All heavy atoms as TSV, in Angstrom:
chain	resi	resn	atom	element	x	y	z
A	1	MET	N	N	82.904	120.680	114.808
A	1	MET	CA	C	83.777	119.949	113.899
A	1	MET	C	C	85.060	119.565	114.600
A	1	MET	O	O	85.551	120.309	115.439
A	1	MET	CB	C	84.181	120.873	112.726
A	1	MET	CG	C	83.159	121.017	111.664
A	1	MET	SD	S	84.069	121.614	110.274
A	1	MET	CE	C	82.937	122.787	109.628
A	2	THR	N	N	85.536	118.469	114.181
A	2	THR	CA	C	86.855	117.954	114.775
A	2	THR	C	C	87.922	118.138	113.717
A	2	THR	O	O	87.683	117.971	112.514
A	2	THR	CB	C	86.729	116.525	115.192
A	2	THR	OG1	O	86.422	115.697	114.060
A	2	THR	CG2	C	85.680	116.362	116.244
A	3	CYS	N	N	89.076	118.365	114.149
A	3	CYS	CA	C	90.209	118.517	113.267
A	3	CYS	C	C	91.250	117.501	113.703
A	3	CYS	O	O	91.759	117.569	114.855
A	3	CYS	CB	C	90.790	119.922	113.268
A	3	CYS	SG	S	92.138	120.124	112.048
A	4	SER	N	N	91.595	116.610	112.841
A	4	SER	CA	C	92.616	115.670	113.194
A	4	SER	C	C	93.760	115.760	112.166
A	4	SER	O	O	93.954	114.878	111.401
A	4	SER	CB	C	92.088	114.215	113.211
A	4	SER	OG	O	91.457	113.954	111.929
A	5	CYS	N	N	94.349	116.905	112.156
A	5	CYS	CA	C	95.426	117.244	111.228
A	5	CYS	C	C	96.674	116.263	111.351
A	5	CYS	O	O	97.411	116.132	110.424
A	5	CYS	CB	C	95.869	118.653	111.269
A	5	CYS	SG	S	94.501	119.774	110.777
A	6	CYS	N	N	96.774	115.738	112.516
A	6	CYS	CA	C	97.904	114.851	112.705
A	6	CYS	C	C	97.763	113.578	111.895
A	6	CYS	O	O	98.718	112.910	111.529
A	6	CYS	CB	C	98.069	114.489	114.194
A	6	CYS	SG	S	98.503	115.929	115.192
A	7	THR	N	N	96.507	113.159	111.579
A	7	THR	CA	C	96.320	111.974	110.795
A	7	THR	C	C	95.858	112.301	109.369
A	7	THR	O	O	95.506	111.422	108.623
A	7	THR	CB	C	95.187	111.119	111.450
A	7	THR	OG1	O	93.973	111.847	111.537
A	7	THR	CG2	C	95.612	110.658	112.827
A	8	TYR	N	N	95.856	113.600	108.986
A	8	TYR	CA	C	95.625	114.031	107.672
A	8	TYR	C	C	94.148	113.715	107.232
A	8	TYR	O	O	93.895	113.411	106.114
A	8	TYR	CB	C	96.566	113.495	106.620
A	8	TYR	CG	C	98.009	113.960	106.968
A	8	TYR	CD1	C	98.913	113.001	107.473
A	8	TYR	CD2	C	98.391	115.220	106.735
A	8	TYR	CE1	C	100.172	113.418	107.824
A	8	TYR	CE2	C	99.698	115.639	107.039
A	8	TYR	CZ	C	100.573	114.733	107.560
A	8	TYR	OH	O	101.836	115.087	107.857
A	9	LYS	N	N	93.234	113.723	108.153
A	9	LYS	CA	C	91.820	113.462	107.888
A	9	LYS	C	C	91.018	114.668	108.401
A	9	LYS	O	O	90.101	114.489	109.143
A	9	LYS	CB	C	91.308	112.163	108.478
A	9	LYS	CG	C	92.001	110.967	107.909
A	9	LYS	CD	C	91.477	109.727	108.548
A	9	LYS	CE	C	92.216	108.488	108.001
A	9	LYS	NZ	N	91.771	107.262	108.614
A	10	CYS	N	N	91.388	115.844	107.980
A	10	CYS	CA	C	90.769	117.034	108.441
A	10	CYS	C	C	89.386	117.165	107.822
A	10	CYS	O	O	89.217	116.986	106.603
A	10	CYS	CB	C	91.617	118.254	108.119
A	10	CYS	SG	S	90.986	119.765	108.833
A	11	GLU	N	N	88.425	117.501	108.648
A	11	GLU	CA	C	87.029	117.671	108.147
A	11	GLU	C	C	86.632	119.101	107.998
A	11	GLU	O	O	85.523	119.438	107.761
A	11	GLU	CB	C	86.071	116.999	109.117
A	11	GLU	CG	C	86.334	115.511	109.291
A	11	GLU	CD	C	85.520	114.873	110.399
A	11	GLU	OE1	O	84.843	115.650	111.131
A	11	GLU	OE2	O	85.560	113.677	110.535
A	12	GLN	N	N	87.590	120.035	108.152
A	12	GLN	CA	C	87.259	121.473	108.057
A	12	GLN	C	C	87.460	122.084	106.653
A	12	GLN	O	O	87.035	123.252	106.462
A	12	GLN	CB	C	88.140	122.253	109.052
A	12	GLN	CG	C	87.835	121.909	110.495
A	12	GLN	CD	C	88.606	122.729	111.493
A	12	GLN	OE1	O	89.241	123.652	111.111
A	12	GLN	NE2	N	88.636	122.303	112.733
A	13	GLY	N	N	87.957	121.324	105.773
A	13	GLY	CA	C	88.119	121.872	104.399
A	13	GLY	C	C	89.038	123.057	104.313
A	13	GLY	O	O	90.156	123.026	104.841
A	14	ARG	N	N	88.556	124.129	103.743
A	14	ARG	CA	C	89.419	125.336	103.555
A	14	ARG	C	C	89.687	126.069	104.883
A	14	ARG	O	O	90.600	126.868	104.955
A	14	ARG	CB	C	88.735	126.280	102.581
A	14	ARG	CG	C	88.708	125.782	101.175
A	14	ARG	CD	C	88.128	126.760	100.279
A	14	ARG	NE	N	88.120	126.315	98.912
A	14	ARG	CZ	C	87.786	127.048	97.870
A	14	ARG	NH1	N	87.481	128.277	98.055
A	14	ARG	NH2	N	87.813	126.472	96.669
A	15	ASP	N	N	88.913	125.805	105.904
A	15	ASP	CA	C	89.091	126.479	107.171
A	15	ASP	C	C	90.115	125.775	108.057
A	15	ASP	O	O	90.314	126.191	109.225
A	15	ASP	CB	C	87.748	126.586	107.926
A	15	ASP	CG	C	86.717	127.410	107.138
A	15	ASP	OD1	O	87.206	128.386	106.469
A	15	ASP	OD2	O	85.581	127.129	107.239
A	16	CYS	N	N	90.715	124.716	107.583
A	16	CYS	CA	C	91.731	123.999	108.417
A	16	CYS	C	C	92.886	124.889	108.690
A	16	CYS	O	O	93.499	125.480	107.814
A	16	CYS	CB	C	92.121	122.755	107.602
A	16	CYS	SG	S	93.437	121.849	108.473
A	17	PRO	N	N	93.296	125.004	109.980
A	17	PRO	CA	C	94.397	125.866	110.311
A	17	PRO	C	C	95.729	125.390	109.697
A	17	PRO	O	O	96.620	126.215	109.375
A	17	PRO	CB	C	94.475	125.836	111.816
A	17	PRO	CG	C	93.648	124.682	112.279
A	17	PRO	CD	C	92.674	124.413	111.156
A	18	VAL	N	N	95.895	124.096	109.593
A	18	VAL	CA	C	97.179	123.574	109.029
A	18	VAL	C	C	97.249	123.918	107.510
A	18	VAL	O	O	98.277	124.347	107.016
A	18	VAL	CB	C	97.295	122.062	109.242
A	18	VAL	CG1	C	98.453	121.501	108.527
A	18	VAL	CG2	C	97.371	121.740	110.755
A	19	ARG	N	N	96.108	123.736	106.795
A	19	ARG	CA	C	96.058	124.070	105.411
A	19	ARG	C	C	96.291	125.579	105.217
A	19	ARG	O	O	97.078	125.997	104.285
A	19	ARG	CB	C	94.727	123.649	104.850
A	19	ARG	CG	C	94.655	123.907	103.359
A	19	ARG	CD	C	93.368	123.373	102.823
A	19	ARG	NE	N	93.390	121.912	102.899
A	19	ARG	CZ	C	92.416	121.150	102.511
A	19	ARG	NH1	N	91.347	121.629	101.948
A	19	ARG	NH2	N	92.504	119.874	102.662
A	20	GLN	N	N	95.691	126.399	106.047
A	20	GLN	CA	C	95.861	127.841	105.908
A	20	GLN	C	C	97.309	128.218	106.142
A	20	GLN	O	O	97.849	129.149	105.493
A	20	GLN	CB	C	94.946	128.587	106.857
A	20	GLN	CG	C	93.481	128.523	106.435
A	20	GLN	CD	C	92.595	129.214	107.433
A	20	GLN	OE1	O	93.010	129.575	108.559
A	20	GLN	NE2	N	91.313	129.370	107.131
A	21	GLN	N	N	97.986	127.541	107.116
A	21	GLN	CA	C	99.393	127.888	107.386
A	21	GLN	C	C	100.277	127.534	106.190
A	21	GLN	O	O	101.181	128.230	105.768
A	21	GLN	CB	C	99.893	127.164	108.588
A	21	GLN	CG	C	101.335	127.376	108.953
A	21	GLN	CD	C	101.682	128.844	109.242
A	21	GLN	OE1	O	100.834	129.586	109.768
A	21	GLN	NE2	N	102.873	129.201	108.948
A	22	ARG	N	N	99.966	126.364	105.609
A	22	ARG	CA	C	100.789	125.899	104.432
A	22	ARG	C	C	100.587	126.861	103.248
A	22	ARG	O	O	101.535	127.220	102.512
A	22	ARG	CB	C	100.399	124.486	104.075
A	22	ARG	CG	C	101.159	123.927	102.927
A	22	ARG	CD	C	102.657	123.812	103.198
A	22	ARG	NE	N	103.335	123.305	102.017
A	22	ARG	CZ	C	104.500	123.714	101.627
A	22	ARG	NH1	N	105.159	124.639	102.350
A	22	ARG	NH2	N	105.062	123.262	100.562
A	23	ILE	N	N	99.349	127.252	103.025
A	23	ILE	CA	C	99.092	128.206	101.927
A	23	ILE	C	C	99.797	129.536	102.138
A	23	ILE	O	O	100.329	130.146	101.260
A	23	ILE	CB	C	97.559	128.408	101.775
A	23	ILE	CG1	C	96.925	127.156	101.183
A	23	ILE	CG2	C	97.240	129.559	100.823
A	23	ILE	CD1	C	95.437	127.130	101.163
A	24	LYS	N	N	99.790	129.987	103.437
A	24	LYS	CA	C	100.502	131.220	103.750
A	24	LYS	C	C	102.020	131.087	103.501
A	24	LYS	O	O	102.620	131.968	102.958
A	24	LYS	CB	C	100.274	131.621	105.216
A	24	LYS	CG	C	100.902	132.876	105.585
A	24	LYS	CD	C	100.700	133.144	107.065
A	24	LYS	CE	C	101.432	134.429	107.567
A	24	LYS	NZ	N	102.811	134.558	107.193
A	25	GLU	N	N	102.546	129.918	103.839
A	25	GLU	CA	C	104.030	129.705	103.572
A	25	GLU	C	C	104.319	129.702	102.100
A	25	GLU	O	O	105.318	130.307	101.670
A	25	GLU	CB	C	104.412	128.393	104.192
A	25	GLU	CG	C	104.458	128.324	105.677
A	25	GLU	CD	C	104.728	126.939	106.224
A	25	GLU	OE1	O	104.982	126.052	105.403
A	25	GLU	OE2	O	104.738	126.802	107.453
A	26	VAL	N	N	103.470	129.135	101.312
A	26	VAL	CA	C	103.657	129.044	99.835
A	26	VAL	C	C	103.534	130.484	99.299
A	26	VAL	O	O	104.385	130.890	98.467
A	26	VAL	CB	C	102.683	128.106	99.191
A	26	VAL	CG1	C	102.709	128.221	97.670
A	26	VAL	CG2	C	102.985	126.666	99.597
A	27	ASN	N	N	102.581	131.234	99.753
A	27	ASN	CA	C	102.411	132.586	99.217
A	27	ASN	C	C	103.581	133.465	99.599
A	27	ASN	O	O	104.065	134.243	98.763
A	27	ASN	CB	C	101.069	133.178	99.723
A	27	ASN	CG	C	99.912	132.559	99.065
A	27	ASN	OD1	O	99.992	131.962	97.974
A	27	ASN	ND2	N	98.744	132.663	99.689
A	28	ASP	N	N	104.043	133.321	100.837
A	28	ASP	CA	C	105.218	134.117	101.254
A	28	ASP	C	C	106.435	133.748	100.476
A	28	ASP	O	O	107.224	134.625	100.075
A	28	ASP	CB	C	105.462	133.925	102.795
A	28	ASP	CG	C	104.404	134.565	103.636
A	28	ASP	OD1	O	103.629	135.399	103.119
A	28	ASP	OD2	O	104.317	134.204	104.884
A	29	ALA	N	N	106.608	132.466	100.229
A	29	ALA	CA	C	107.768	132.045	99.449
A	29	ALA	C	C	107.689	132.590	98.031
A	29	ALA	O	O	108.724	132.948	97.470
A	29	ALA	CB	C	107.818	130.519	99.476
A	30	TYR	N	N	106.531	132.626	97.470
A	30	TYR	CA	C	106.353	133.157	96.091
A	30	TYR	C	C	106.697	134.607	96.042
A	30	TYR	O	O	107.404	135.042	95.130
A	30	TYR	CB	C	104.948	132.943	95.590
A	30	TYR	CG	C	104.701	133.383	94.232
A	30	TYR	CD1	C	105.207	132.694	93.116
A	30	TYR	CD2	C	104.002	134.578	93.992
A	30	TYR	CE1	C	104.988	133.186	91.845
A	30	TYR	CE2	C	103.785	134.999	92.701
A	30	TYR	CZ	C	104.282	134.360	91.647
A	30	TYR	OH	O	104.087	134.807	90.369
A	31	THR	N	N	106.231	135.397	97.026
A	31	THR	CA	C	106.514	136.809	97.032
A	31	THR	C	C	107.947	137.105	97.302
A	31	THR	O	O	108.500	138.129	96.910
A	31	THR	CB	C	105.623	137.530	98.017
A	31	THR	OG1	O	105.826	137.041	99.335
A	31	THR	CG2	C	104.159	137.469	97.618
A	32	ASN	N	N	108.671	136.170	98.037
A	32	ASN	CA	C	110.083	136.398	98.325
A	32	ASN	C	C	111.032	135.717	97.396
A	32	ASN	O	O	112.192	135.610	97.618
A	32	ASN	CB	C	110.429	135.878	99.778
A	32	ASN	CG	C	109.671	136.730	100.775
A	32	ASN	OD1	O	109.442	137.914	100.650
A	32	ASN	ND2	N	109.286	136.100	101.939
A	33	GLY	N	N	110.487	135.222	96.283
A	33	GLY	CA	C	111.346	134.573	95.317
A	33	GLY	C	C	111.747	133.255	95.655
A	33	GLY	O	O	112.863	132.723	95.307
A	34	TYR	N	N	111.020	132.501	96.447
A	34	TYR	CA	C	111.270	131.095	96.858
A	34	TYR	C	C	112.552	131.000	97.687
A	34	TYR	O	O	113.164	129.939	97.710
A	34	TYR	CB	C	111.439	130.189	95.610
A	34	TYR	CG	C	110.100	130.042	94.885
A	34	TYR	CD1	C	109.949	130.693	93.667
A	34	TYR	CD2	C	109.104	129.244	95.353
A	34	TYR	CE1	C	108.705	130.621	92.968
A	34	TYR	CE2	C	107.865	129.164	94.651
A	34	TYR	CZ	C	107.733	129.818	93.478
A	34	TYR	OH	O	106.554	129.747	92.795
A	35	ASN	N	N	112.973	132.023	98.339
A	35	ASN	CA	C	114.215	131.992	99.120
A	35	ASN	C	C	114.001	131.588	100.588
A	35	ASN	O	O	114.877	130.997	101.204
A	35	ASN	CB	C	114.904	133.346	99.112
A	35	ASN	CG	C	115.443	133.660	97.719
A	35	ASN	OD1	O	115.849	132.755	96.994
A	35	ASN	ND2	N	115.489	134.953	97.386
A	36	ASP	N	N	112.784	131.859	101.138
A	36	ASP	CA	C	112.648	131.687	102.575
A	36	ASP	C	C	111.987	130.319	102.916
A	36	ASP	O	O	112.003	129.911	104.063
A	36	ASP	CB	C	111.704	132.808	103.136
A	36	ASP	CG	C	112.425	134.130	103.063
A	36	ASP	OD1	O	113.684	134.114	103.015
A	36	ASP	OD2	O	111.781	135.146	103.141
A	37	ALA	N	N	111.439	129.613	102.008
A	37	ALA	CA	C	110.776	128.343	102.309
A	37	ALA	C	C	111.231	127.302	101.344
A	37	ALA	O	O	111.602	127.567	100.187
A	37	ALA	CB	C	109.254	128.493	102.224
A	38	SER	N	N	111.314	126.067	101.791
A	38	SER	CA	C	111.755	124.990	100.972
A	38	SER	C	C	110.476	124.412	100.276
A	38	SER	O	O	109.634	123.909	101.017
A	38	SER	CB	C	112.474	123.903	101.787
A	38	SER	OG	O	111.631	123.420	102.710
A	39	LEU	N	N	110.408	124.506	98.996
A	39	LEU	CA	C	109.279	123.966	98.306
A	39	LEU	C	C	109.748	122.885	97.335
A	39	LEU	O	O	109.659	123.018	96.140
A	39	LEU	CB	C	108.566	125.079	97.513
A	39	LEU	CG	C	108.024	126.206	98.327
A	39	LEU	CD1	C	107.542	127.314	97.425
A	39	LEU	CD2	C	106.886	125.733	99.199
A	40	ASP	N	N	110.249	121.845	97.878
A	40	ASP	CA	C	110.795	120.787	97.056
A	40	ASP	C	C	109.650	119.997	96.416
A	40	ASP	O	O	108.684	119.654	97.028
A	40	ASP	CB	C	111.647	119.812	97.899
A	40	ASP	CG	C	112.837	120.480	98.462
A	40	ASP	OD1	O	113.313	121.474	97.884
A	40	ASP	OD2	O	113.337	120.030	99.534
A	41	ASP	N	N	109.820	119.775	95.134
A	41	ASP	CA	C	108.820	119.019	94.384
A	41	ASP	C	C	109.271	117.533	94.326
A	41	ASP	O	O	110.323	117.238	93.801
A	41	ASP	CB	C	108.708	119.562	92.980
A	41	ASP	CG	C	107.621	118.875	92.163
A	41	ASP	OD1	O	106.761	118.202	92.774
A	41	ASP	OD2	O	107.607	119.069	90.953
A	42	PRO	N	N	108.539	116.618	94.860
A	42	PRO	CA	C	108.885	115.215	94.916
A	42	PRO	C	C	109.124	114.672	93.477
A	42	PRO	O	O	109.968	113.860	93.270
A	42	PRO	CB	C	107.749	114.427	95.573
A	42	PRO	CG	C	107.006	115.550	96.333
A	42	PRO	CD	C	107.228	116.832	95.568
A	43	TYR	N	N	108.340	115.122	92.516
A	43	TYR	CA	C	108.514	114.657	91.168
A	43	TYR	C	C	109.820	115.003	90.596
A	43	TYR	O	O	110.521	114.236	89.937
A	43	TYR	CB	C	107.381	115.208	90.267
A	43	TYR	CG	C	107.493	114.818	88.827
A	43	TYR	CD1	C	107.129	113.513	88.426
A	43	TYR	CD2	C	107.953	115.698	87.844
A	43	TYR	CE1	C	107.254	113.138	87.116
A	43	TYR	CE2	C	108.114	115.322	86.541
A	43	TYR	CZ	C	107.741	114.034	86.195
A	43	TYR	OH	O	107.882	113.662	84.820
A	44	THR	N	N	110.272	116.236	90.848
A	44	THR	CA	C	111.589	116.673	90.409
A	44	THR	C	C	112.729	115.890	91.021
A	44	THR	O	O	113.676	115.479	90.356
A	44	THR	CB	C	111.771	118.223	90.715
A	44	THR	OG1	O	110.693	118.956	90.143
A	44	THR	CG2	C	113.075	118.745	90.106
A	45	ASP	N	N	112.601	115.639	92.297
A	45	ASP	CA	C	113.602	114.804	92.979
A	45	ASP	C	C	113.590	113.418	92.439
A	45	ASP	O	O	114.703	112.813	92.239
A	45	ASP	CB	C	113.329	114.720	94.498
A	45	ASP	CG	C	113.476	116.068	95.220
A	45	ASP	OD1	O	114.129	116.939	94.566
A	45	ASP	OD2	O	112.891	116.252	96.302
A	46	THR	N	N	112.459	112.836	92.187
A	46	THR	CA	C	112.400	111.446	91.615
A	46	THR	C	C	112.996	111.460	90.189
A	46	THR	O	O	113.707	110.520	89.819
A	46	THR	CB	C	110.956	110.972	91.595
A	46	THR	OG1	O	110.456	111.053	92.883
A	46	THR	CG2	C	110.889	109.539	91.088
A	47	LEU	N	N	112.686	112.462	89.383
A	47	LEU	CA	C	113.156	112.517	88.064
A	47	LEU	C	C	114.695	112.662	88.046
A	47	LEU	O	O	115.390	112.009	87.264
A	47	LEU	CB	C	112.522	113.702	87.338
A	47	LEU	CG	C	112.763	113.837	85.849
A	47	LEU	CD1	C	112.252	112.590	85.160
A	47	LEU	CD2	C	112.142	115.059	85.298
A	48	GLY	N	N	115.225	113.498	88.975
A	48	GLY	CA	C	116.696	113.623	89.027
A	48	GLY	C	C	117.345	112.318	89.461
A	48	GLY	O	O	118.405	111.951	88.948
A	49	THR	N	N	116.769	111.601	90.401
A	49	THR	CA	C	117.300	110.284	90.807
A	49	THR	C	C	117.278	109.271	89.682
A	49	THR	O	O	118.204	108.543	89.451
A	49	THR	CB	C	116.486	109.745	92.075
A	49	THR	OG1	O	116.519	110.747	93.097
A	49	THR	CG2	C	117.049	108.482	92.528
A	50	PHE	N	N	116.159	109.327	88.895
A	50	PHE	CA	C	116.080	108.384	87.769
A	50	PHE	C	C	117.103	108.741	86.715
A	50	PHE	O	O	117.724	107.807	86.147
A	50	PHE	CB	C	114.637	108.476	87.183
A	50	PHE	CG	C	114.421	107.523	86.028
A	50	PHE	CD1	C	114.323	106.114	86.344
A	50	PHE	CD2	C	114.367	107.967	84.738
A	50	PHE	CE1	C	114.134	105.290	85.269
A	50	PHE	CE2	C	114.181	107.117	83.731
A	50	PHE	CZ	C	114.049	105.759	83.962
A	51	LYS	N	N	117.299	110.010	86.442
A	51	LYS	CA	C	118.367	110.354	85.470
A	51	LYS	C	C	119.727	109.917	85.901
A	51	LYS	O	O	120.542	109.401	85.129
A	51	LYS	CB	C	118.328	111.881	85.229
A	51	LYS	CG	C	117.174	112.351	84.427
A	51	LYS	CD	C	117.231	113.854	84.267
A	51	LYS	CE	C	116.036	114.439	83.468
A	51	LYS	NZ	N	116.119	115.821	83.315
A	52	ALA	N	N	120.055	110.052	87.188
A	52	ALA	CA	C	121.330	109.625	87.708
A	52	ALA	C	C	121.448	108.100	87.599
A	52	ALA	O	O	122.546	107.626	87.257
A	52	ALA	CB	C	121.473	110.093	89.183
A	53	LEU	N	N	120.357	107.401	87.843
A	53	LEU	CA	C	120.434	105.885	87.712
A	53	LEU	C	C	120.658	105.531	86.234
A	53	LEU	O	O	121.508	104.608	86.016
A	53	LEU	CB	C	119.097	105.338	88.189
A	53	LEU	CG	C	118.947	103.835	87.994
A	53	LEU	CD1	C	119.947	103.093	88.882
A	53	LEU	CD2	C	117.560	103.405	88.357
A	54	VAL	N	N	120.065	106.185	85.317
A	54	VAL	CA	C	120.315	105.882	83.942
A	54	VAL	C	C	121.751	106.161	83.488
A	54	VAL	O	O	122.349	105.378	82.789
A	54	VAL	CB	C	119.290	106.673	83.031
A	54	VAL	CG1	C	119.666	106.618	81.566
A	54	VAL	CG2	C	117.853	106.171	83.235
A	55	ILE	N	N	122.295	107.207	84.044
A	55	ILE	CA	C	123.691	107.548	83.760
A	55	ILE	C	C	124.619	106.505	84.286
A	55	ILE	O	O	125.560	106.063	83.594
A	55	ILE	CB	C	124.041	108.940	84.266
A	55	ILE	CG1	C	123.289	110.017	83.436
A	55	ILE	CG2	C	125.528	109.207	84.260
A	55	ILE	CD1	C	123.360	111.442	84.027
A	56	VAL	N	N	124.382	106.090	85.482
A	56	VAL	CA	C	125.243	105.029	86.097
A	56	VAL	C	C	125.138	103.724	85.354
A	56	VAL	O	O	126.147	103.075	85.024
A	56	VAL	CB	C	124.903	104.876	87.561
A	56	VAL	CG1	C	125.513	103.615	88.152
A	56	VAL	CG2	C	125.273	106.054	88.394
A	57	LEU	N	N	123.896	103.347	84.967
A	57	LEU	CA	C	123.707	102.141	84.214
A	57	LEU	C	C	124.426	102.179	82.825
A	57	LEU	O	O	125.049	101.193	82.441
A	57	LEU	CB	C	122.234	101.797	84.021
A	57	LEU	CG	C	121.515	101.311	85.288
A	57	LEU	CD1	C	120.032	101.192	84.997
A	57	LEU	CD2	C	122.077	100.005	85.709
A	58	ALA	N	N	124.313	103.317	82.132
A	58	ALA	CA	C	124.934	103.500	80.841
A	58	ALA	C	C	126.448	103.430	80.968
A	58	ALA	O	O	127.131	102.782	80.151
A	58	ALA	CB	C	124.537	104.824	80.247
A	59	PHE	N	N	126.998	104.025	82.038
A	59	PHE	CA	C	128.442	103.950	82.291
A	59	PHE	C	C	128.902	102.497	82.508
A	59	PHE	O	O	129.903	102.040	81.928
A	59	PHE	CB	C	128.819	104.872	83.450
A	59	PHE	CG	C	130.272	104.791	83.784
A	59	PHE	CD1	C	131.207	105.474	83.010
A	59	PHE	CD2	C	130.751	104.035	84.856
A	59	PHE	CE1	C	132.566	105.410	83.318
A	59	PHE	CE2	C	132.079	103.987	85.146
A	59	PHE	CZ	C	132.994	104.681	84.400
A	60	CYS	N	N	128.157	101.745	83.320
A	60	CYS	CA	C	128.482	100.373	83.659
A	60	CYS	C	C	128.440	99.493	82.409
A	60	CYS	O	O	129.247	98.646	82.185
A	60	CYS	CB	C	127.611	99.828	84.716
A	60	CYS	SG	S	127.895	100.509	86.350
A	61	ILE	N	N	127.420	99.739	81.580
A	61	ILE	CA	C	127.288	98.951	80.325
A	61	ILE	C	C	128.439	99.279	79.397
A	61	ILE	O	O	128.979	98.406	78.759
A	61	ILE	CB	C	125.900	99.198	79.696
A	61	ILE	CG1	C	124.785	98.583	80.538
A	61	ILE	CG2	C	125.859	98.686	78.240
A	61	ILE	CD1	C	123.419	98.953	80.142
A	62	ALA	N	N	128.813	100.532	79.311
A	62	ALA	CA	C	129.883	100.946	78.429
A	62	ALA	C	C	131.219	100.319	78.921
A	62	ALA	O	O	131.991	99.854	78.047
A	62	ALA	CB	C	130.006	102.458	78.400
A	63	VAL	N	N	131.472	100.358	80.150
A	63	VAL	CA	C	132.711	99.769	80.705
A	63	VAL	C	C	132.680	98.232	80.453
A	63	VAL	O	O	133.746	97.657	80.074
A	63	VAL	CB	C	132.868	100.084	82.174
A	63	VAL	CG1	C	133.952	99.203	82.826
A	63	VAL	CG2	C	133.177	101.520	82.391
A	64	THR	N	N	131.595	97.626	80.621
A	64	THR	CA	C	131.490	96.178	80.362
A	64	THR	C	C	131.730	95.853	78.901
A	64	THR	O	O	132.496	94.886	78.577
A	64	THR	CB	C	130.121	95.630	80.777
A	64	THR	OG1	O	129.900	95.922	82.137
A	64	THR	CG2	C	129.976	94.101	80.599
A	65	LEU	N	N	131.156	96.582	77.999
A	65	LEU	CA	C	131.350	96.368	76.594
A	65	LEU	C	C	132.836	96.632	76.169
A	65	LEU	O	O	133.402	95.883	75.375
A	65	LEU	CB	C	130.390	97.214	75.759
A	65	LEU	CG	C	128.909	96.783	75.796
A	65	LEU	CD1	C	128.073	97.768	75.041
A	65	LEU	CD2	C	128.787	95.403	75.238
A	66	MET	N	N	133.409	97.695	76.760
A	66	MET	CA	C	134.815	98.008	76.424
A	66	MET	C	C	135.719	96.878	76.945
A	66	MET	O	O	136.654	96.492	76.207
A	66	MET	CB	C	135.195	99.362	76.988
A	66	MET	CG	C	134.593	100.513	76.238
A	66	MET	SD	S	134.910	102.123	76.927
A	66	MET	CE	C	136.665	102.117	77.265
A	67	SER	N	N	135.465	96.389	78.116
A	67	SER	CA	C	136.340	95.352	78.612
A	67	SER	C	C	136.125	94.038	77.812
A	67	SER	O	O	137.094	93.261	77.628
A	67	SER	CB	C	136.049	95.063	80.066
A	67	SER	OG	O	134.741	94.602	80.230
A	68	TYR	N	N	134.954	93.818	77.337
A	68	TYR	CA	C	134.705	92.612	76.485
A	68	TYR	C	C	135.498	92.691	75.177
A	68	TYR	O	O	136.074	91.761	74.696
A	68	TYR	CB	C	133.225	92.443	76.210
A	68	TYR	CG	C	132.916	91.283	75.321
A	68	TYR	CD1	C	133.018	89.996	75.746
A	68	TYR	CD2	C	132.539	91.554	73.996
A	68	TYR	CE1	C	132.700	88.931	74.908
A	68	TYR	CE2	C	132.276	90.498	73.124
A	68	TYR	CZ	C	132.339	89.191	73.612
A	68	TYR	OH	O	132.058	88.201	72.770
A	69	VAL	N	N	135.474	93.960	74.603
A	69	VAL	CA	C	136.174	94.148	73.303
A	69	VAL	C	C	137.697	94.046	73.512
A	69	VAL	O	O	138.355	93.407	72.689
A	69	VAL	CB	C	135.766	95.527	72.723
A	69	VAL	CG1	C	136.719	95.934	71.589
A	69	VAL	CG2	C	134.344	95.506	72.273
A	70	PHE	N	N	138.246	94.557	74.591
A	70	PHE	CA	C	139.696	94.549	74.777
A	70	PHE	C	C	140.203	93.170	75.230
A	70	PHE	O	O	141.327	92.761	74.873
A	70	PHE	CB	C	140.102	95.580	75.822
A	70	PHE	CG	C	139.990	96.998	75.293
A	70	PHE	CD1	C	139.346	97.946	76.066
A	70	PHE	CD2	C	140.454	97.371	74.017
A	70	PHE	CE1	C	139.239	99.239	75.611
A	70	PHE	CE2	C	140.365	98.660	73.569
A	70	PHE	CZ	C	139.730	99.616	74.338
A	71	TRP	N	N	139.477	92.416	76.032
A	71	TRP	CA	C	139.928	91.185	76.606
A	71	TRP	C	C	139.172	89.930	76.092
A	71	TRP	O	O	138.879	89.040	76.867
A	71	TRP	CB	C	139.856	91.226	78.129
A	71	TRP	CG	C	140.854	92.157	78.721
A	71	TRP	CD1	C	142.222	92.050	78.670
A	71	TRP	CD2	C	140.511	93.313	79.415
A	71	TRP	NE1	N	142.773	93.095	79.321
A	71	TRP	CE2	C	141.806	93.869	79.801
A	71	TRP	CE3	C	139.389	93.942	79.841
A	71	TRP	CZ2	C	141.847	95.058	80.546
A	71	TRP	CZ3	C	139.469	95.098	80.577
A	71	TRP	CH2	C	140.716	95.658	80.927
A	72	ARG	N	N	138.828	89.846	74.890
A	72	ARG	CA	C	138.108	88.746	74.362
A	72	ARG	C	C	138.719	87.517	74.895
A	72	ARG	O	O	138.935	86.514	74.841
A	72	ARG	CB	C	138.120	88.738	72.905
A	72	ARG	CG	C	137.155	89.691	72.300
A	72	ARG	CD	C	137.012	89.334	70.857
A	72	ARG	NE	N	136.493	90.541	70.177
A	72	ARG	CZ	C	136.040	90.494	68.965
A	72	ARG	NH1	N	136.082	89.400	68.299
A	72	ARG	NH2	N	135.569	91.578	68.459
């Protein structure tokens, strides 16, 4: 079998050394309370960015409406 983990087309399935290393890191992080490994969830990061964008847009719309009301 060939392993081409650099291109993410591994043919070894569960026996892949890269996959086993990642599973070991996740298990170690879980047992240590997520302190030793960074397990960032891309969905959470995207959701946080989207919330910040909504807040900025709401602020800009509020300022625009207030300036329209004051300076007709």
